[in-house]
C-alpha positions as a Markdown table, in Angstrom:
| # | Residue | x | y | z |
|---|---|---|---|---|
| 1 | Met | -2.1 | -10.9 | -42.1 |
| 2 | Lys | -2.6 | -12.9 | -39.0 |
| 3 | His | 1.0 | -13.8 | -38.8 |
| 4 | Arg | 2.2 | -10.2 | -39.2 |
| 5 | Gly | 0.0 | -9.1 | -36.3 |
| 6 | Leu | 1.3 | -11.9 | -34.1 |
| 7 | Gly | 4.9 | -10.9 | -35.0 |
| 8 | Arg | 4.1 | -7.3 | -33.9 |
| 9 | Ile | 2.7 | -8.6 | -30.6 |
| 10 | Met | 5.7 | -10.8 | -30.0 |
| 11 | Ser | 8.1 | -7.9 | -30.9 |
| 12 | Gly | 6.3 | -5.6 | -28.5 |
| 13 | Thr | 6.4 | -8.1 | -25.7 |
| 14 | Ala | 10.1 | -8.7 | -26.2 |
| 15 | Leu | 10.8 | -5.0 | -26.1 |
| 16 | Leu | 8.8 | -4.6 | -22.9 |
| 17 | Ala | 10.7 | -7.5 | -21.3 |
| 18 | Leu | 14.0 | -5.9 | -22.2 |
| 19 | Ala | 12.9 | -2.5 | -20.9 |
| 20 | Gly | 12.0 | -4.2 | -17.6 |
| 21 | Cys | 15.4 | -5.6 | -17.1 |
| 22 | Gln | 17.5 | -3.5 | -14.8 |
| 23 | Thr | 20.6 | -4.1 | -12.9 |
| 24 | Gly | 20.7 | -4.1 | -9.2 |
| 25 | Ala | 22.7 | -0.8 | -9.3 |
| 26 | Gln | 20.0 | 0.8 | -11.5 |
| 27 | Ile | 17.2 | -0.3 | -9.2 |
| 28 | Glu | 19.2 | 1.0 | -6.2 |
| 29 | Glu | 19.9 | 4.4 | -7.9 |
| 30 | Ala | 16.2 | 4.8 | -8.9 |
| 31 | Gln | 15.1 | 4.2 | -5.3 |
| 32 | Ser | 17.7 | 6.5 | -3.9 |
| 33 | Ala | 16.5 | 9.2 | -6.3 |
| 34 | Arg | 12.9 | 8.7 | -5.2 |
| 35 | Leu | 14.0 | 9.0 | -1.6 |
| 36 | Arg | 16.0 | 12.1 | -2.3 |
| 37 | Ala | 12.9 | 13.7 | -3.6 |
| 38 | Tyr | 11.6 | 13.8 | -0.1 |
| 39 | His | 14.6 | 15.7 | 1.3 |
| 40 | Gly | 13.3 | 19.1 | 2.5 |
| 41 | Gln | 9.8 | 17.8 | 3.1 |
| 42 | Thr | 8.4 | 17.1 | 6.6 |
| 43 | Val | 7.9 | 13.7 | 8.0 |
| 44 | Ala | 4.2 | 14.5 | 8.0 |
| 45 | Ala | 4.3 | 15.1 | 4.2 |
| 46 | Phe | 6.3 | 11.8 | 3.7 |
| 47 | Asn | 3.7 | 9.9 | 5.8 |
| 48 | Met | 0.8 | 11.3 | 3.7 |
| 49 | Glu | 2.4 | 10.7 | 0.3 |
| 50 | Thr | 3.7 | 7.2 | 1.0 |
| 51 | Gly | 1.3 | 5.9 | 3.7 |
| 52 | Leu | 4.4 | 4.8 | 5.7 |
| 53 | Val | 4.3 | 5.5 | 9.4 |
| 54 | Pro | 7.4 | 5.3 | 11.6 |
| 55 | Val | 7.6 | 2.4 | 14.1 |
| 56 | Ser | 10.0 | 4.4 | 16.3 |
| 57 | Phe | 12.5 | 7.2 | 16.4 |
| 58 | Tyr | 15.7 | 8.1 | 18.2 |
| 59 | Pro | 17.5 | 11.4 | 18.9 |
| 60 | Val | 20.8 | 12.3 | 17.2 |
| 61 | Ala | 22.9 | 15.4 | 17.6 |
| 62 | Thr | 21.3 | 17.1 | 14.6 |
| 63 | Gly | 17.7 | 16.0 | 15.2 |
| 64 | Arg | 15.9 | 12.7 | 15.1 |
| 65 | Val | 16.1 | 9.5 | 13.0 |
| 66 | Phe | 12.7 | 8.0 | 12.2 |
| 67 | Val | 12.6 | 4.3 | 11.7 |
| 68 | Phe | 10.3 | 2.8 | 9.1 |
| 69 | Glu | 9.9 | -1.0 | 8.4 |
| 70 | Gly | 8.8 | -2.6 | 5.2 |
| 71 | Pro | 7.2 | -5.9 | 4.6 |
| 72 | Thr | 9.1 | -9.2 | 5.4 |
| 73 | Val | 10.3 | -11.0 | 2.3 |
| 74 | Val | 10.9 | -14.7 | 2.5 |
| 75 | Thr | 13.3 | -16.5 | 0.1 |
| 76 | Ser | 13.6 | -20.2 | -0.1 |
| 77 | Ala | 15.9 | -22.7 | -1.7 |
| 78 | Pro | 15.9 | -26.5 | -1.1 |
| 79 | Gly | 16.6 | -26.9 | 2.6 |
| 80 | Val | 17.1 | -23.2 | 3.3 |
| 81 | Ser | 14.7 | -20.4 | 4.1 |
| 82 | Asn | 15.5 | -16.8 | 4.9 |
| 83 | Ala | 13.3 | -13.9 | 6.0 |
| 84 | Thr | 14.4 | -10.3 | 5.8 |
| 85 | Ala | 12.7 | -7.0 | 6.1 |
| 86 | Cys | 13.4 | -3.5 | 4.9 |
| 87 | Arg | 14.5 | -0.9 | 7.4 |
| 88 | Leu | 14.4 | 2.7 | 6.3 |
| 89 | Leu | 16.1 | 5.3 | 8.5 |
| 90 | Val | 15.0 | 8.9 | 7.8 |
| 91 | Glu | 17.3 | 11.5 | 9.3 |
| 92 | Thr | 15.6 | 14.8 | 10.2 |
| 93 | Ile | 16.2 | 18.2 | 11.7 |
| 94 | Asp | 14.0 | 20.2 | 13.9 |
| 95 | Asn | 12.2 | 22.9 | 11.9 |
| 96 | Gly | 10.7 | 24.7 | 14.8 |
| 97 | His | 7.1 | 23.6 | 14.3 |
| 98 | Gly | 6.8 | 21.5 | 17.4 |
| 99 | Ala | 7.3 | 17.8 | 18.3 |
| 100 | Thr | 4.8 | 16.4 | 15.8 |
| 101 | Ala | 5.6 | 15.0 | 12.4 |
| 102 | Asp | 5.2 | 18.6 | 10.9 |
| 103 | Gly | 8.1 | 19.7 | 13.1 |
| 104 | Trp | 10.8 | 17.5 | 11.5 |
| 105 | Thr | 12.3 | 18.1 | 8.0 |
| 106 | Ile | 13.9 | 15.2 | 6.2 |
| 107 | Val | 17.6 | 15.7 | 5.3 |
| 108 | Gly | 18.8 | 12.2 | 4.6 |
| 109 | Ser | 17.9 | 8.5 | 4.5 |
| 110 | Thr | 19.6 | 5.1 | 4.6 |
| 111 | Arg | 18.0 | 1.7 | 4.1 |
| 112 | Thr | 18.8 | -2.0 | 4.5 |
| 113 | Gly | 17.1 | -5.1 | 3.3 |
| 114 | Pro | 14.5 | -5.5 | 0.5 |
| 115 | Cys | 13.2 | -1.9 | 0.4 |
| 116 | Gln | 12.2 | -2.1 | -3.3 |
| 117 | Leu | 8.7 | -3.1 | -2.0 |
| 118 | Leu | 8.2 | 0.2 | -0.2 |
| 119 | Pro | 5.6 | 2.5 | -1.8 |
| 120 | Ile | 8.1 | 5.2 | -2.6 |
């Protein structure tokens, strides 16, 4: 009996490990889908739901791009160390509700770096 229970636990653990394996493309698509879910929402709603606050913004012809930065990730190998951070650019349009975060509606986003750590 004890051996059968152990086998079930090991089988379950193996299945969980296999389910957790995703390719880089699958992870990228999943994060893109999560970001697309915010399209049509205001920057204020994005801030409230994610806890992310823009570090800056800049004007573009269609509105503003808000800049969000994620945590720095350090990778090391013998003799080499590299630090990179996520940079999320959220493109918005003016929705007529003023210059606050409520006044900008998200229409797109791009990101660079290790953004999988963002709470999105």
